[in-house]
Every structure is written in structure tokens, then in C-alpha cells.
C-alpha positions in Angstrom: 0.1 0.2 0.3 1.9 3.1 -1.5 1.4 6.3 -3.1 4.6 6.5 -4.8 4.6 5.1 -8.5 7.2 2.5 -7.3 5.3 0.1 -9.9 5.9 2.1 -13.2 9.3 3.1 -11.7 10.0 -0.6 -11.6 8.5 -2.3 -14.7 9.6 0.9 -17.0 11.0 -0.6 -19.9 13.9 2.4 -20.1 14.9 1.7 -16.9 18.9 1.5 -16.4 21.5 0.8 -14.2 20.7 0.0 -10.8 17.0 -0.1 -11.6 17.2 -3.3 -14.0 18.8 -4.9 -10.8 16.3 -3.9 -8.5 14.1 -5.3 -10.8 14.9 -8.4 -11.6 15.7 -8.9 -7.9 12.1 -8.1 -7.4 10.6 -10.5 -10.4 10.6 -12.9 -8.6 8.1 -12.2 -5.9 4.8 -11.5 -6.6 4.1 -7.9 -5.6 1.1 -5.8 -6.5 1.2 -2.5 -5.5 -1.9 -0.4 -4.4 -3.0 3.1 -3.9 -3.0 3.7 -0.2 -7.0 4.5 1.3 -8.0 7.2 3.7 -7.7 6.0 7.2 -10.7 4.4 9.3 -12.5 5.7 11.9 -11.2 2.3 14.1 -7.9 2.9 13.7 -7.6 6.1 14.4 -9.4 5.3 17.8 -7.1 2.3 18.2 -4.0 4.4 18.3 -5.7 7.0 20.6 -6.1 4.5 22.7 -2.5 3.3 22.8 -1.4 6.4 23.8 -3.7 7.3 26.2 -3.4 4.1 28.2 1.0 4.0 27.3 3.0 0.8 29.2 3.8 1.4 32.7 7.3 2.8 33.3 10.1 -0.4 34.2 11.9 0.3 37.6 15.3 -0.2 37.9 17.4 -1.5 40.1 20.3 -0.1 41.4 23.4 -1.0 44.3 25.1 1.1 45.7 28.2 0.7 48.5 30.5 3.7 49.6 33.2 3.1 51.9 36.8 4.5 53.4 40.0 3.1 54.1 43.2 4.4 55.3 44.3 4.2 51.3 41.3 6.7 50.3 37.5 7.0 50.1 35.8 5.1 47.3 32.1 3.9 45.2 30.5 1.4 43.7 27.3 1.0 42.0 25.8 -1.8 40.4 22.5 -1.2 37.8 20.4 -3.6 36.7 17.5 -2.8 34.0 14.5 -5.2 33.8 15.8 -7.0 31.3 18.6 -7.6 33.9 20.8 -5.8 31.9 24.1 -5.1 34.8 25.8 -2.3 34.4 29.2 -1.5 37.2 30.8 1.7 38.2 33.7 2.2 40.4 34.7 5.4 41.4 37.4 6.7 43.5 36.9 10.2 46.0 39.9 12.3 45.5 39.8 13.9 49.1 39.3 12.5 51.9 35.5 11.8 53.1 34.1 9.9 56.2 32.7 6.8 56.0 29.0 8.2 56.1 30.4 10.8 54.1 31.1 8.2 51.4 28.1 6.1 51.2 26.1 9.6 51.1 28.4 10.0 48.1 27.1 7.0 46.8 23.6 7.4 46.7 23.8 10.9 44.8 25.9 9.1 42.2 23.7 6.7 41.6 21.2 9.2 40.6 23.3 11.0 38.3 23.9 7.8 36.9 20.7 6.7 36.4 19.5 10.5 35.4 22.3 9.6 32.6 21.1 6.7 31.4 18.0 7.7 31.1 15.9 5.9 34.4 12.6 7.0 35.1 12.0 5.2 38.1 14.5 3.3 40.6 14.9 1.2 43.2 18.0 1.7 45.6 19.4 -1.0 47.5 21.8 0.1 50.0 23.3 -1.7 53.5 23.7 0.8 55.5 20.9 1.7 57.5 21.3 5.4 59.0 22.2 6.9 55.1 19.2 5.2 53.6 16.7 6.6 56.5 18.5 9.8 56.4 17.9 10.7 53.0 14.5 8.8 53.5 13.7 11.7 55.9 12.5 8.7 58.7 15.9 9.7 60.5 17.2 13.7 61.6 20.3 14.8 60.1 22.7 16.7 63.2 25.7 16.9 61.2 26.0 19.8 59.1 28.0 18.4 56.1 25.2 15.1 55.4 22.4 18.0 55.6 24.2 19.4 52.4 24.1 15.8 51.4 20.8 15.3 51.9 20.1 18.9 50.2 21.5 17.7 46.8 19.4 13.9 46.8 16.4 15.9 47.0 17.3 17.9 44.1 17.9 15.1 42.2 15.1 13.4 43.4 12.9 16.0 41.0 14.0 14.2 37.7 12.5 11.1 38.3 9.1 9.8 38.9 9.8 7.2 41.9 12.7 6.9 44.1 12.6 4.3 46.6 15.2 3.9 48.7 15.3 0.0 50.8 17.9 -1.1 53.7 19.3 -4.5 52.4 21.2 -7.3 54.3 25.5 -6.8 53.7 25.6 -9.9 51.7 23.1 -9.0 49.5 25.0 -6.3 48.3 28.6 -7.8 47.9 28.6 -6.9 43.9 28.7 -3.2 44.9 31.0 -3.6 48.1 33.8 -5.2 45.6 33.5 -1.9 43.3 34.1 0.4 46.1 37.2 -1.7 47.2 38.5 -1.7 43.8 38.3 1.8 43.3 42.3 1.7 45.5 44.0 -0.2 43.0 42.7 2.1 40.3 45.3 4.2 38.2 45.2 7.8 38.8 43.5 9.6 35.3 44.3 12.9 34.8 41.8 15.3 33.2 42.0 18.6 30.9 38.3 19.6 32.7 37.1 20.8 35.8 36.3 17.9 37.8 32.8 19.8 38.4 31.8 18.9 34.7 33.1 15.0 34.5 32.4 13.6 38.3 29.5 11.9 39.2 29.9 12.4 42.6 28.1 15.8 44.8 31.9 16.5 45.9 30.3 18.7 49.3 33.8 20.3 49.8 34.1 22.4 46.0 29.9 23.8 45.9 29.8 27.5 46.0 27.7 29.8 48.7 27.8 27.5 51.2 29.5 28.7 54.3 30.2 26.4 57.5 30.4 27.1 61.3 33.0 28.2 62.9 36.0 25.2 63.3 38.3 25.9 66.2 41.1 24.5 64.0 40.7 27.4 61.6 42.8 30.2 63.5 45.4 27.5 64.5 46.0 26.0 61.1 45.9 29.6 59.5 48.6 30.9 62.4 50.7 28.1 61.5 50.6 28.7 57.5 50.7 32.2 57.4 52.1 33.6 60.8 49.8 35.8 62.5 46.9 37.2 61.7 45.4 39.4 64.4 46.0 42.9 64.6 45.8 42.9 68.3 48.9 42.1 70.1 47.6 40.1 73.1 45.5 38.1 71.1 48.8 37.6 69.4 50.2 36.3 71.9 48.4 33.8 73.3 47.5 32.9 69.8 51.5 32.1 69.4 51.6 30.6 72.9 48.5 28.4 71.9 50.0 26.8 68.9 53.0 25.7 69.8 51.4 22.6 70.7 50.0 22.0 67.8 51.7 21.2 64.5 50.5 21.6 60.9 51.3 18.0 58.7 50.1 17.9 55.0 47.8 20.7 55.9 46.1 18.5 58.9 46.3 20.0 62.3 47.8 17.4 65.2 48.0 17.8 68.9 52.1 17.5 70.0 51.9 15.0 73.5 53.8 14.3 76.2 55.2 10.5 75.4 52.7 9.3 73.1 52.0 9.8 68.8 50.8 13.0 67.5 46.6 13.2 68.6 44.9 14.3 65.0 42.3 17.0 65.7 39.0 16.8 64.1 36.1 19.2 64.2 32.5 18.6 66.4 31.0 17.1 63.2 33.4 13.8 63.9 33.6 14.2 67.3 30.4 13.0 67.5 30.8 10.3 65.0 34.3 8.9 67.1 32.4 9.7 70.6 29.5 7.0 69.8 31.6 4.5 67.9 34.1 4.5 70.8 31.7 4.4 73.5 28.8 2.3 72.1 30.5 0.6 68.7 31.4 -2.4 67.7 33.8 -2.4 70.2 32.9 -0.1 72.9 31.9 -1.1 76.1 29.4 1.4 77.6 32.8 3.2 79.9 32.2 6.0 81.7 33.7 9.5 80.7 37.2 9.3 82.1 37.5 6.0 80.6 36.2 7.0 77.5 38.2 10.3 77.4 41.3 7.8 77.3 40.6 5.5 74.8 40.0 8.3 72.2 43.1 9.4 73.2 44.9 6.5 72.9 43.2 5.8 70.0 44.7 9.2 68.7 42.3 12.2 68.4 41.7 14.9 69.9 39.4 18.0 70.4 39.2 20.7 73.3 36.0 19.8 74.4 36.6 16.1 75.1 36.0 15.5 78.5 33.3 17.9 78.4 31.7 15.8 75.4 32.9 11.9 77.0 30.9 13.0 80.0 27.9 14.1 78.6 28.2 11.3 76.1 27.8 8.9 79.3 25.5 10.9 80.9 23.1 10.6 77.9 23.3 7.0 77.6 20.0 5.2 77.8 21.6 1.6 78.2 23.7 3.3 80.5 20.9 4.6 82.9 19.3 1.8 82.9 21.7 -0.8 83.2 24.3 1.1 85.6 24.7 0.2 89.6 22.5 2.5 92.3 24.3 5.0 93.9 23.6 5.5 97.0 25.3 8.7 97.9 22.5 11.6 98.6 21.8 13.7 95.8 23.6 16.6 97.6 25.9 17.3 99.6 25.5 16.6 103.6 25.8 19.4 105.6 26.6 19.6 109.6 24.4 21.1 112.0 26.1 23.1 115.3 23.7 23.1 118.2 25.1 25.7 121.1 25.4 23.9 124.4 23.1 26.5 126.0 20.5 26.6 123.3 20.1 22.8 124.4 20.5 23.2 128.4 19.9 26.5 128.9 22.1 28.8 131.3 21.8 27.9 135.2 
């Protein structure tokens, strides 16, 4: 069915060259040419029905994992299409990140990969209960840096019809975990374009227009790097006296300790994580405040309010309060009562 004069062109006796070859090849087939008729109303109705009821969008499964080791941080992503086609991606983070930040980076990176592929609906599988619940808004985020990751994740979600995050067992996420570990053996690649154009990760450190809260390490780091920063002689004298107990190695601040290795100085966000991990983590024993402080110092970390924060952590730990030995001491100090002899027996 065609309105083109193919029959006359192919059966033209004056045809030559390539037309003769086509006519010879098609002569063994019983081909009849008829003009195309008008479109029936029923065909038009069937077409409209198909357009108004398209097939439901398929869901892609994504397995993600982010981990941090002594060699650095890496991300592993495994995309599985509805036809079971697999796409594997290993990303090396070119900056130092905590374990929680690496897992949040992985959840953001998989959305960028899915958007690049053209996926509409995704089911994200992660073995991190904290990251999955925080980005699902089930858990509250107290860390300032992790709040920035949550904001980036929400912006990326607007590009999809449906985004679902679920917690899975670590044994079910072995493929993504192996990809994350594979990044440690990847060779470095030098690129000419800025990292914002080629990287799939959010890379919070390089986002513009974001101000972080004051860090107690900033003044010490700038003093060690550039010298005196204050115009007040008294402040400069106090800073010079204080900075003598610290040293700067590869832009990382360390505190000099007596008869022990250097202590790594950390910020408030990392301090909270260290307190919880040492106190009630995998190897935590719910120790007391002084013991908790000693363990953190032996692990090689320091911040100015370490003792106060350790005491607060122990005091607010529910397990410590439930299973702690009952104290029989009075709630306040006992006061001695002085009784005058004359008031007791009177004067003779």
C-alpha cells in the first residue's frame, strides 16, 4: 500500500543501471502495488487508545556502596535493568571523606548515573541503615555536612517519577562492595576539564556559596600556615603561646602529646561520630567518662572539649542509665548542724 509510483518506475522498459538490478531481484516475488486508502475511524480510535494508556514505566534496581579505608574513599554502583542488563561503575573520591559521607556520596552518584542513562523509576538498595533512613527523611540529620548531601539528593529526586530507598543485608550488596574496594587499585587519570563537569559525585567541598560553621582548628591552621593573623598584640601573643602545642602536616592539624604519638585534631561533626563509635560501637563497652576520654586519646584523636563531651555522652546514654549500678550516695552534700550548748540546756 503506497501512493508512490513504484510499480511504474520498476516496470519501466527504459530503466537502466541499478533499477534493472532491482527489477530483476524483485521479479521473483509476487508484488502488487495499490494506492493507500484513507485511514479508517477505527484505526484512529485504536491509536488514541494506545497513546492514552501507555505501558507502565519499568523500574531499575541500583545497588550502591561507599567505603573509606586508609588508602582513601571509593564508591561502587551496580545498575540492573528490567531485562537484567548490568552496568558496573567504580568511582574514586579525590578527597578525604568519612565513612558516612562516602555512603551519602554513593546514593547521590547513583541518581546521577540513572539520570544519565534515562531511567524514570529507580529502586536503590543500600546496606547502610543510617544513610538510607536519613535520605528518606525517616531519621533526623544533625551533621551539617550530611544536611548538604540531603539537599543535593532532594534536588536530584525531582528528575525522576519515583525514587525508593530500601535497606538490604550486607551479603546481598556484595557486588557493589567489591566495586567500592576496587577503586583502591585504580590508576589515577589526569583530566583537562574541571572536576564539576566530569565527576558523578556531589563533592560537597567544592560547592560554592556554602558557609560552614566556625571550626576551632581554623585559627590554629591559618597561624601555622601564614603566621600572625590578628592585629591585636595580646591576641597574637596568646595564639602564639597556644599554637606551640600543635603542628601542621599536609594541611592536617595535630596536637603534640607528652610521651605519645601526635593526636589528630577533629571537628565537632567527626567528634560526635568518634564518641558514639568508641562508646557504643562495634568494640565499645559503654565505659565511663574518664575511661572514654582515655580510649579516644589512645586512638589518636583530640579536640578541646573532649572531657566534657565524653561525660555528656555517658550521661545521655540510655543503656548506661538503665544498667548502671544504683548509687546510694545522697543527691546533695550533707551539711553539719552545729547546736549550741546553751541553746540545748539553757543557762543555770
